[in-house]
N, CA, C and O atoms as CSV, one atom per row, in Angstrom:
chain,resi,resn,atom,element,x,y,z
A,1,MET,N,N,0.833,-1.164,0.000
A,1,MET,CA,C,0.000,0.000,0.000
A,1,MET,C,C,0.879,1.228,0.000
A,1,MET,O,O,2.080,1.150,0.258
A,2,LYS,N,N,0.260,2.382,-0.297
A,2,LYS,CA,C,1.016,3.623,-0.401
A,2,LYS,C,C,0.100,4.793,-0.029
A,2,LYS,O,O,-1.100,4.767,-0.301
A,3,LEU,N,N,0.681,5.808,0.592
A,3,LEU,CA,C,-0.095,7.004,0.910
A,3,LEU,C,C,-0.357,7.782,-0.371
A,3,LEU,O,O,0.526,7.905,-1.220
A,4,ASN,N,N,-1.555,8.300,-0.509
A,4,ASN,CA,C,-1.948,9.052,-1.694
A,4,ASN,C,C,-1.134,10.347,-1.762
A,4,ASN,O,O,-1.212,11.164,-0.844
A,5,PRO,N,N,-0.357,10.552,-2.828
A,5,PRO,CA,C,0.500,11.742,-2.915
A,5,PRO,C,C,-0.263,13.054,-3.056
A,5,PRO,O,O,0.326,14.125,-2.906
A,6,HIS,N,N,-1.568,12.989,-3.343
A,6,HIS,CA,C,-2.365,14.212,-3.426
A,6,HIS,C,C,-2.652,14.812,-2.055
A,6,HIS,O,O,-3.014,15.983,-1.944
A,7,PHE,N,N,-2.487,14.000,-1.011
A,7,PHE,CA,C,-2.740,14.475,0.342
A,7,PHE,C,C,-1.452,15.006,0.949
A,7,PHE,O,O,-0.398,14.379,0.841
A,8,LYS,N,N,-1.544,16.159,1.584
A,8,LYS,CA,C,-0.392,16.793,2.208
A,8,LYS,C,C,-0.665,17.016,3.684
A,8,LYS,O,O,-1.784,17.333,4.085
A,9,LEU,N,N,0.370,16.846,4.478
A,9,LEU,CA,C,0.303,17.061,5.918
A,9,LEU,C,C,0.439,18.554,6.183
A,9,LEU,O,O,1.349,19.204,5.668
A,10,ARG,N,N,-0.474,19.095,6.993
A,10,ARG,CA,C,-0.449,20.523,7.318
A,10,ARG,C,C,-0.748,20.723,8.797
A,10,ARG,O,O,-1.455,19.932,9.420
A,11,SER,N,N,-0.196,21.794,9.338
A,11,SER,CA,C,-0.511,22.206,10.703
A,11,SER,C,C,-1.336,23.480,10.611
A,11,SER,O,O,-0.867,24.504,10.114
A,12,ILE,N,N,-2.582,23.405,11.100
A,12,ILE,CA,C,-3.499,24.543,11.026
A,12,ILE,C,C,-4.132,24.743,12.393
A,12,ILE,O,O,-4.768,23.838,12.933
A,13,ALA,N,N,-3.954,25.919,12.940
A,13,ALA,CA,C,-4.533,26.285,14.235
A,13,ALA,C,C,-4.208,25.261,15.322
A,13,ALA,O,O,-5.059,24.911,16.139
A,14,GLY,N,N,-2.973,24.794,15.315
A,14,GLY,CA,C,-2.554,23.851,16.341
A,14,GLY,C,C,-2.948,22.411,16.094
A,14,GLY,O,O,-2.619,21.540,16.899
A,15,GLU,N,N,-3.638,22.138,15.011
A,15,GLU,CA,C,-4.040,20.780,14.653
A,15,GLU,C,C,-3.199,20.301,13.468
A,15,GLU,O,O,-2.904,21.073,12.556
A,16,ILE,N,N,-2.821,19.038,13.489
A,16,ILE,CA,C,-2.124,18.436,12.359
A,16,ILE,C,C,-3.171,17.684,11.548
A,16,ILE,O,O,-3.831,16.778,12.057
A,17,ILE,N,N,-3.318,18.068,10.286
A,17,ILE,CA,C,-4.335,17.463,9.425
A,17,ILE,C,C,-3.710,17.083,8.089
A,17,ILE,O,O,-2.599,17.503,7.765
A,18,ILE,N,N,-4.443,16.280,7.321
A,18,ILE,CA,C,-4.058,16.057,5.936
A,18,ILE,C,C,-5.083,16.741,5.056
A,18,ILE,O,O,-6.278,16.759,5.351
A,19,VAL,N,N,-4.583,17.307,3.962
A,19,VAL,CA,C,-5.414,18.073,3.042
A,19,VAL,C,C,-5.234,17.495,1.652
A,19,VAL,O,O,-4.109,17.233,1.224
A,20,ASN,N,N,-6.329,17.297,0.951
A,20,ASN,CA,C,-6.293,16.793,-0.419
A,20,ASN,C,C,-6.063,17.976,-1.350
A,20,ASN,O,O,-6.942,18.822,-1.519
A,21,GLN,N,N,-4.885,18.031,-1.948
A,21,GLN,CA,C,-4.533,19.138,-2.822
A,21,GLN,C,C,-4.505,18.710,-4.273
A,21,GLN,O,O,-4.107,17.592,-4.598
A,22,GLY,N,N,-4.933,19.612,-5.144
A,22,GLY,CA,C,-4.808,19.374,-6.573
A,22,GLY,C,C,-5.849,18.467,-7.185
A,22,GLY,O,O,-5.701,18.040,-8.330
A,23,VAL,N,N,-6.902,18.165,-6.441
A,23,VAL,CA,C,-7.949,17.298,-6.988
A,23,VAL,C,C,-9.250,18.083,-7.006
A,23,VAL,O,O,-9.807,18.382,-5.950
A,24,PRO,N,N,-9.750,18.425,-8.211
A,24,PRO,CA,C,-11.006,19.181,-8.268
A,24,PRO,C,C,-12.190,18.342,-7.778
A,24,PRO,O,O,-12.162,17.112,-7.816
A,25,ASP,N,N,-13.213,19.033,-7.325
A,25,ASP,CA,C,-14.454,18.400,-6.861
A,25,ASP,C,C,-14.231,17.437,-5.699
A,25,ASP,O,O,-14.907,16.413,-5.602
A,26,THR,N,N,-13.301,17.755,-4.833
A,26,THR,CA,C,-13.025,16.927,-3.672
A,26,THR,C,C,-14.011,17.251,-2.565
A,26,THR,O,O,-14.341,18.416,-2.344
A,27,ASP,N,N,-14.477,16.233,-1.876
A,27,ASP,CA,C,-15.361,16.414,-0.729
A,27,ASP,C,C,-14.535,16.927,0.448
A,27,ASP,O,O,-13.753,16.177,1.032
A,28,LEU,N,N,-14.705,18.186,0.793
A,28,LEU,CA,C,-13.933,18.790,1.874
A,28,LEU,C,C,-14.668,18.760,3.205
A,28,LEU,O,O,-14.246,19.409,4.162
A,29,THR,N,N,-15.765,18.012,3.272
A,29,THR,CA,C,-16.508,17.945,4.534
A,29,THR,C,C,-15.847,17.001,5.528
A,29,THR,O,O,-16.213,16.986,6.704
A,30,ARG,N,N,-14.887,16.221,5.074
A,30,ARG,CA,C,-14.173,15.300,5.956
A,30,ARG,C,C,-12.738,15.770,6.098
A,30,ARG,O,O,-12.006,15.874,5.114
A,31,ILE,N,N,-12.352,16.044,7.297
A,31,ILE,CA,C,-10.980,16.415,7.591
A,31,ILE,C,C,-10.438,15.377,8.549
A,31,ILE,O,O,-11.105,15.005,9.514
A,32,ILE,N,N,-9.241,14.914,8.288
A,32,ILE,CA,C,-8.614,13.955,9.180
A,32,ILE,C,C,-7.567,14.683,9.996
A,32,ILE,O,O,-6.607,15.242,9.466
A,33,SER,N,N,-7.778,14.660,11.294
A,33,SER,CA,C,-6.842,15.259,12.236
A,33,SER,C,C,-5.944,14.153,12.770
A,33,SER,O,O,-6.421,13.077,13.129
A,34,PHE,N,N,-4.657,14.419,12.821
A,34,PHE,CA,C,-3.679,13.419,13.248
A,34,PHE,C,C,-3.189,13.689,14.660
A,34,PHE,O,O,-3.038,14.837,15.076
A,35,ASN,N,N,-2.945,12.609,15.384
A,35,ASN,CA,C,-2.208,12.729,16.635
A,35,ASN,C,C,-0.724,12.542,16.285
A,35,ASN,O,O,-0.378,12.383,15.114
A,36,PHE,N,N,0.144,12.563,17.293
A,36,PHE,CA,C,1.585,12.467,17.032
A,36,PHE,C,C,1.968,11.147,16.369
A,36,PHE,O,O,2.833,11.124,15.494
A,37,SER,N,N,1.341,10.060,16.771
A,37,SER,CA,C,1.660,8.756,16.187
A,37,SER,C,C,1.260,8.692,14.721
A,37,SER,O,O,2.023,8.197,13.892
A,38,ALA,N,N,0.075,9.185,14.396
A,38,ALA,CA,C,-0.386,9.190,13.004
A,38,ALA,C,C,0.513,10.076,12.148
A,38,ALA,O,O,0.814,9.747,11.001
A,39,CYS,N,N,0.935,11.193,12.714
A,39,CYS,CA,C,1.846,12.101,12.006
A,39,CYS,C,C,3.192,11.417,11.759
A,39,CYS,O,O,3.755,11.529,10.670
A,40,LEU,N,N,3.698,10.721,12.748
A,40,LEU,CA,C,4.953,9.988,12.607
A,40,LEU,C,C,4.847,8.961,11.481
A,40,LEU,O,O,5.734,8.872,10.632
A,41,LEU,N,N,3.766,8.192,11.476
A,41,LEU,CA,C,3.574,7.198,10.418
A,41,LEU,C,C,3.531,7.858,9.047
A,41,LEU,O,O,4.158,7.377,8.103
A,42,TRP,N,N,2.793,8.960,8.933
A,42,TRP,CA,C,2.673,9.666,7.654
A,42,TRP,C,C,4.048,10.111,7.167
A,42,TRP,O,O,4.405,9.901,6.007
A,43,LYS,N,N,4.810,10.724,8.058
A,43,LYS,CA,C,6.129,11.237,7.661
A,43,LYS,C,C,7.090,10.123,7.290
A,43,LYS,O,O,7.833,10.251,6.317
A,44,ARG,N,N,7.091,9.042,8.038
A,44,ARG,CA,C,8.045,7.950,7.799
A,44,ARG,C,C,7.679,7.107,6.578
A,44,ARG,O,O,8.559,6.531,5.938
A,45,LEU,N,N,6.392,7.032,6.252
A,45,LEU,CA,C,5.950,6.134,5.181
A,45,LEU,C,C,5.598,6.855,3.883
A,45,LEU,O,O,5.376,6.210,2.859
A,46,SER,N,N,5.545,8.160,3.915
A,46,SER,CA,C,5.177,8.940,2.733
A,46,SER,C,C,6.157,8.679,1.590
A,46,SER,O,O,7.374,8.717,1.772
A,47,GLY,N,N,5.601,8.414,0.418
A,47,GLY,CA,C,6.414,8.172,-0.771
A,47,GLY,C,C,6.953,6.759,-0.895
A,47,GLY,O,O,7.730,6.475,-1.806
A,48,LYS,N,N,6.558,5.869,0.004
A,48,LYS,CA,C,7.059,4.494,-0.006
A,48,LYS,C,C,5.909,3.501,-0.114
A,48,LYS,O,O,4.793,3.775,0.329
A,49,ASP,N,N,6.189,2.362,-0.698
A,49,ASP,CA,C,5.275,1.224,-0.601
A,49,ASP,C,C,5.549,0.565,0.745
A,49,ASP,O,O,6.707,0.399,1.128
A,50,PHE,N,N,4.492,0.188,1.466
A,50,PHE,CA,C,4.694,-0.414,2.780
A,50,PHE,C,C,3.562,-1.378,3.093
A,50,PHE,O,O,2.501,-1.350,2.469
A,51,THR,N,N,3.816,-2.225,4.070
A,51,THR,CA,C,2.799,-3.145,4.572
A,51,THR,C,C,2.351,-2.659,5.947
A,51,THR,O,O,2.990,-1.793,6.545
A,52,LEU,N,N,1.263,-3.213,6.438
A,52,LEU,CA,C,0.816,-2.870,7.782
A,52,LEU,C,C,1.851,-3.302,8.822
A,52,LEU,O,O,2.027,-2.636,9.842
A,53,GLN,N,N,2.524,-4.401,8.562
A,53,GLN,CA,C,3.550,-4.869,9.489
A,53,GLN,C,C,4.720,-3.881,9.554
A,53,GLN,O,O,5.270,-3.637,10.628
A,54,GLU,N,N,5.094,-3.320,8.413
A,54,GLU,CA,C,6.170,-2.327,8.399
A,54,GLU,C,C,5.747,-1.052,9.126
A,54,GLU,O,O,6.551,-0.435,9.825
A,55,ALA,N,N,4.491,-0.664,8.961
A,55,ALA,CA,C,3.984,0.508,9.676
A,55,ALA,C,C,3.967,0.253,11.177
A,55,ALA,O,O,4.316,1.134,11.962
A,56,ALA,N,N,3.564,-0.942,11.577
A,56,ALA,CA,C,3.551,-1.291,13.003
A,56,ALA,C,C,4.959,-1.245,13.582
A,56,ALA,O,O,5.146,-0.832,14.727
A,57,LEU,N,N,5.940,-1.662,12.806
A,57,LEU,CA,C,7.324,-1.644,13.260
A,57,LEU,C,C,7.796,-0.220,13.564
A,57,LEU,O,O,8.584,-0.009,14.486
A,58,VAL,N,N,7.319,0.748,12.795
A,58,VAL,CA,C,7.641,2.159,13.066
A,58,VAL,C,C,7.187,2.524,14.476
A,58,VAL,O,O,7.925,3.165,15.223
A,59,LEU,N,N,5.978,2.119,14.835
A,59,LEU,CA,C,5.464,2.426,16.175
A,59,LEU,C,C,6.225,1.678,17.262
A,59,LEU,O,O,6.531,2.241,18.314
A,60,VAL,N,N,6.527,0.418,17.008
A,60,VAL,CA,C,7.263,-0.382,18.001
A,60,VAL,C,C,8.628,0.244,18.271
A,60,VAL,O,O,9.030,0.396,19.424
A,61,GLU,N,N,9.333,0.604,17.211
A,61,GLU,CA,C,10.673,1.177,17.365
A,61,GLU,C,C,10.642,2.570,17.990
A,61,GLU,O,O,11.541,2.929,18.751
A,62,SER,N,N,9.615,3.350,17.674
A,62,SER,CA,C,9.545,4.727,18.158
A,62,SER,C,C,9.024,4.839,19.579
A,62,SER,O,O,9.491,5.674,20.353
A,63,TYR,N,N,8.058,3.998,19.921
A,63,TYR,CA,C,7.389,4.134,21.218
A,63,TYR,C,C,7.621,2.951,22.161
A,63,TYR,O,O,7.166,2.965,23.305
A,64,HIS,N,N,8.329,1.931,21.678
A,64,HIS,CA,C,8.630,0.753,22.497
A,64,HIS,C,C,7.360,0.130,23.080
A,64,HIS,O,O,7.289,-0.202,24.264
A,65,ILE,N,N,6.366,-0.015,22.211
A,65,ILE,CA,C,5.106,-0.643,22.605
A,65,ILE,C,C,5.082,-2.074,22.093
A,65,ILE,O,O,5.848,-2.414,21.191
A,66,PRO,N,N,4.224,-2.917,22.645
A,66,PRO,CA,C,4.139,-4.300,22.157
A,66,PRO,C,C,3.691,-4.350,20.691
A,66,PRO,O,O,2.913,-3.512,20.236
A,67,GLN,N,N,4.191,-5.333,19.978
A,67,GLN,CA,C,3.858,-5.518,18.561
A,67,GLN,C,C,2.349,-5.621,18.351
A,67,GLN,O,O,1.818,-5.051,17.398
A,68,GLU,N,N,1.660,-6.336,19.223
A,68,GLU,CA,C,0.206,-6.519,19.083
A,68,GLU,C,C,-0.531,-5.184,19.147
A,68,GLU,O,O,-1.461,-4.946,18.376
A,69,GLN,N,N,-0.118,-4.322,20.060
A,69,GLN,CA,C,-0.759,-3.014,20.183
A,69,GLN,C,C,-0.470,-2.155,18.949
A,69,GLN,O,O,-1.354,-1.464,18.444
A,70,ALA,N,N,0.757,-2.205,18.478
A,70,ALA,CA,C,1.124,-1.438,17.282
A,70,ALA,C,C,0.314,-1.892,16.074
A,70,ALA,O,O,-0.135,-1.066,15.280
A,71,GLU,N,N,0.127,-3.195,15.934
A,71,GLU,CA,C,-0.653,-3.716,14.806
A,71,GLU,C,C,-2.105,-3.258,14.874
A,71,GLU,O,O,-2.688,-2.901,13.850
A,72,LYS,N,N,-2.691,-3.266,16.063
A,72,LYS,CA,C,-4.069,-2.786,16.223
A,72,LYS,C,C,-4.171,-1.309,15.872
A,72,LYS,O,O,-5.095,-0.892,15.174
A,73,ASP,N,N,-3.219,-0.521,16.358
A,73,ASP,CA,C,-3.226,0.922,16.094
A,73,ASP,C,C,-3.067,1.225,14.611
A,73,ASP,O,O,-3.718,2.128,14.085
A,74,VAL,N,N,-2.208,0.475,13.940
A,74,VAL,CA,C,-1.970,0.693,12.513
A,74,VAL,C,C,-3.210,0.341,11.691
A,74,VAL,O,O,-3.505,1.020,10.708
A,75,VAL,N,N,-3.925,-0.689,12.070
A,75,VAL,CA,C,-5.158,-1.048,11.352
A,75,VAL,C,C,-6.181,0.088,11.467
A,75,VAL,O,O,-6.836,0.429,10.482
A,76,ILE,N,N,-6.320,0.663,12.638
A,76,ILE,CA,C,-7.251,1.782,12.830
A,76,ILE,C,C,-6.822,2.971,11.970
A,76,ILE,O,O,-7.656,3.599,11.318
A,77,TRP,N,N,-5.525,3.278,11.969
A,77,TRP,CA,C,-4.968,4.376,11.170
A,77,TRP,C,C,-5.227,4.146,9.682
A,77,TRP,O,O,-5.685,5.047,8.979
A,78,ALA,N,N,-4.935,2.949,9.210
A,78,ALA,CA,C,-5.106,2.628,7.793
A,78,ALA,C,C,-6.576,2.670,7.387
A,78,ALA,O,O,-6.901,3.179,6.314
A,79,ASP,N,N,-7.459,2.153,8.215
A,79,ASP,CA,C,-8.899,2.175,7.902
A,79,ASP,C,C,-9.410,3.603,7.759
A,79,ASP,O,O,-10.189,3.897,6.853
A,80,ALA,N,N,-8.976,4.489,8.646
A,80,ALA,CA,C,-9.402,5.893,8.567
A,80,ALA,C,C,-8.897,6.539,7.283
A,80,ALA,O,O,-9.624,7.304,6.649
A,81,LEU,N,N,-7.671,6.241,6.896
A,81,LEU,CA,C,-7.109,6.824,5.675
A,81,LEU,C,C,-7.778,6.258,4.425
A,81,LEU,O,O,-7.968,6.979,3.446
A,82,LYS,N,N,-8.132,4.989,4.450
A,82,LYS,CA,C,-8.801,4.377,3.295
A,82,LYS,C,C,-10.170,5.011,3.062
A,82,LYS,O,O,-10.587,5.179,1.916
A,83,LYS,N,N,-10.865,5.361,4.131
A,83,LYS,CA,C,-12.206,5.948,4.005
A,83,LYS,C,C,-12.204,7.252,3.235
A,83,LYS,O,O,-13.198,7.600,2.598
A,84,CYS,N,N,-11.094,7.982,3.288
A,84,CYS,CA,C,-11.045,9.257,2.561
A,84,CYS,C,C,-10.104,9.188,1.363
A,84,CYS,O,O,-9.731,10.222,0.808
A,85,SER,N,N,-9.725,8.003,0.967
A,85,SER,CA,C,-8.856,7.759,-0.197
A,85,SER,C,C,-7.440,8.303,-0.016
A,85,SER,O,O,-6.753,8.574,-1.000
A,86,ALA,N,N,-7.000,8.463,1.228
A,86,ALA,CA,C,-5.629,8.922,1.488
A,86,ALA,C,C,-4.650,7.760,1.483
A,86,ALA,O,O,-3.438,7.974,1.492
A,87,LEU,N,N,-5.162,6.526,1.470
A,87,LEU,CA,C,-4.309,5.341,1.435
A,87,LEU,C,C,-4.704,4.507,0.225
A,87,LEU,O,O,-5.868,4.143,0.059
A,88,LEU,N,N,-3.733,4.215,-0.606
A,88,LEU,CA,C,-3.960,3.450,-1.834
A,88,LEU,C,C,-3.489,2.014,-1.621
A,88,LEU,O,O,-2.448,1.786,-1.005
A,89,ASP,N,N,-4.249,1.052,-2.126
A,89,ASP,CA,C,-3.843,-0.359,-2.005
A,89,ASP,C,C,-2.841,-0.729,-3.069
A,89,ASP,O,O,-2.389,-1.873,-3.121
């Protein structure tokens, strides 16, 4: 899978969000706000092909959390991104 290159990470009014840029007729009623972990994943995986296991490893290495917890967190992150087409299969 790969992060959609049309989406850009932005900091607006103290919130970290992703914005769909360069795509006409985009539904702007959905904004995805990121926490620090989601932002870390976005920055580390942007521009790369990756698996959910590789994304989970980013969390394990960065936060020293159990692999099982990282895998659960990554699935939630990926599902949210898929809903707005920010994650490509």
